[in-house]
C-alpha positions as CSV (number, residue, x, y, z in Angstrom):
1,M,-0.2,0.0,-0.3
2,A,2.8,2.7,0.8
3,F,4.8,2.1,-2.2
4,G,1.2,2.7,-4.2
5,V,1.0,6.1,-2.3
6,V,4.5,7.0,-3.2
7,A,3.9,6.6,-7.1
8,E,0.9,8.6,-6.0
9,V,2.7,11.3,-4.6
10,I,5.6,11.0,-7.6
11,V,2.4,11.6,-10.4
12,L,1.0,14.6,-8.5
13,F,4.4,16.6,-8.3
14,A,4.9,15.6,-12.2
15,F,1.4,17.1,-13.0
16,P,2.2,20.3,-13.8
17,A,4.8,19.1,-16.3
18,L,2.1,16.1,-18.0
19,E,-0.8,18.7,-18.5
20,R,2.4,21.4,-20.0
21,R,2.7,18.5,-22.5
22,F,-0.7,16.3,-22.8
23,S,-4.2,17.4,-22.8
24,I,-6.6,16.4,-19.8
25,A,-8.6,13.8,-22.2
26,T,-5.0,12.1,-23.0
27,L,-4.0,12.0,-19.6
28,L,-7.4,10.9,-18.4
29,A,-7.1,7.7,-21.1
30,C,-3.8,7.0,-19.7
31,T,-5.1,7.1,-16.5
32,F,-7.9,4.7,-17.4
33,G,-5.9,2.4,-19.6
34,A,-3.7,2.2,-16.4
35,T,-6.5,1.2,-14.2
36,A,-7.5,-1.1,-16.3
37,L,-4.3,-2.8,-16.5
38,R,-3.8,-2.9,-13.2
39,W,-7.5,-4.1,-12.3
40,W,-6.3,-7.0,-14.6
41,L,-3.4,-7.8,-13.3
42,V,-4.8,-7.9,-9.7
43,S,-7.3,-10.3,-10.9
44,R,-4.1,-13.2,-11.8
45,D,-2.7,-15.2,-9.6
46,L,0.6,-13.2,-8.7
47,P,3.4,-13.7,-6.2
48,A,3.5,-11.3,-3.6
49,A,6.3,-9.5,-5.1
50,W,4.3,-8.7,-8.1
51,L,1.2,-7.4,-6.7
52,V,3.7,-4.8,-4.8
53,A,5.0,-4.1,-7.9
54,V,1.4,-3.3,-9.3
55,Q,0.5,-1.0,-6.8
56,A,2.8,1.2,-8.4
57,F,0.1,1.7,-11.2
58,H,-1.8,3.3,-7.9
59,G,0.1,6.9,-8.9
60,L,-1.6,6.7,-12.4
61,S,-5.1,4.8,-11.4
62,F,-5.4,7.3,-8.6
63,G,-3.2,10.3,-8.4
64,L,-3.1,11.3,-12.2
65,Y,-6.9,10.9,-12.5
66,W,-7.4,13.1,-9.1
67,A,-5.2,15.9,-10.1
68,C,-6.9,16.2,-13.8
69,A,-10.3,16.1,-11.7
70,V,-9.2,19.0,-10.0
71,K,-7.8,20.8,-12.8
72,T,-10.9,20.4,-14.9
73,L,-13.0,21.5,-11.7
74,S,-10.6,24.3,-11.6
75,Q,-11.4,25.7,-15.5
76,W,-15.4,24.8,-15.2
77,V,-16.0,26.0,-11.5
78,P,-16.1,30.1,-11.1
79,A,-13.0,30.9,-9.0
80,R,-15.3,32.3,-6.1
81,L,-16.9,28.7,-5.8
82,R,-13.8,26.3,-6.7
83,A,-13.4,25.4,-3.1
84,T,-16.8,24.6,-2.7
85,G,-17.0,22.8,-6.1
86,Q,-13.9,20.8,-5.1
87,A,-15.5,20.1,-2.0
88,T,-18.5,18.7,-3.7
89,F,-16.9,16.6,-6.0
90,S,-14.7,15.0,-3.2
91,S,-17.7,14.5,-0.7
92,I,-19.6,12.4,-3.6
93,A,-16.4,10.4,-5.1
94,S,-15.7,9.2,-2.0
95,S,-18.9,8.6,-0.1
96,R,-21.6,7.9,-2.5
97,G,-18.6,6.4,-5.0
98,G,-17.3,4.4,-2.2
99,A,-20.6,3.4,-0.7
100,I,-21.6,2.0,-5.0
101,G,-18.8,0.4,-5.3
102,Y,-18.4,-1.4,-2.2
103,R,-21.9,-2.9,-2.2
104,L,-21.1,-3.9,-6.4
105,A,-17.3,-5.5,-4.9
106,G,-19.7,-7.4,-2.3
107,F,-22.4,-8.7,-4.6
108,G,-19.7,-9.4,-7.3
109,Y,-17.6,-11.4,-4.8
110,E,-20.4,-13.5,-3.7
111,R,-21.9,-14.0,-7.0
112,L,-18.7,-14.4,-9.0
113,G,-16.7,-16.3,-6.5
114,G,-13.9,-14.5,-5.3
115,A,-12.1,-11.4,-5.8
116,G,-10.4,-12.6,-9.3
117,P,-13.4,-12.4,-11.1
118,V,-14.7,-8.9,-9.2
119,Y,-11.0,-7.4,-10.2
120,A,-11.2,-8.8,-13.8
121,W,-14.6,-7.6,-14.2
122,T,-13.7,-4.2,-13.3
123,A,-10.9,-4.2,-15.6
124,A,-13.4,-4.8,-18.3
125,L,-15.7,-1.6,-16.8
126,E,-12.5,0.6,-17.0
127,L,-12.3,-0.2,-20.3
128,L,-15.8,1.7,-20.9
129,A,-14.4,4.5,-19.1
130,L,-11.2,4.8,-21.6
131,G,-13.2,4.6,-24.4
132,L,-14.9,8.1,-23.1
133,A,-11.4,9.6,-22.7
134,L,-10.8,8.9,-26.1
135,R,-13.6,10.1,-27.5
136,L,-13.4,13.4,-25.5
137,R,-9.5,13.3,-26.8
138,G,-11.2,13.4,-30.2
139,G,-13.7,16.4,-29.3
140,E,-10.8,18.0,-28.4
141,R,-8.6,17.9,-31.7
142,R,-12.0,18.5,-33.4
143,G,-12.8,22.0,-31.1
144,A,-15.7,20.3,-29.9
145,L,-15.0,20.9,-26.2
146,V,-13.2,24.4,-24.8
147,L,-12.2,24.3,-21.3
148,K,-11.3,27.8,-20.5
149,D,-9.8,29.4,-17.4
150,D,-12.1,31.8,-15.3
151,T,-9.6,33.6,-13.0
152,G,-12.6,35.8,-12.2
């Protein structure tokens, strides 16, 4: 677990350089692709040392996602409401997202017969998010999506 947190912190520190080079949609596509790979690897019967190494993907699966989300909120939410916007996003993502996720994981564990199949299905579902990010990325290229910085 600590290895994953170290990876997350490294990605958060690297985010300013990453966002200068890549669009948010491209970074989100990397996030969702890495998350799908992470969950698929966790679903395999890997030795403990490999599972520790796989936790490095936490930097991409959470750290990069979170940085992209906060950056996007800073562009979509007016400056005077940014703290409220970030707090609302955090509370929904953590509480409601967690409650739904834990409920589905428990249901999957019971119905699918263990953690491995649950992680495999989670990896497959993450590919849907990857598809949406790639579509968003295509929209950015066509100029269909414009994110602007509202400093006022």
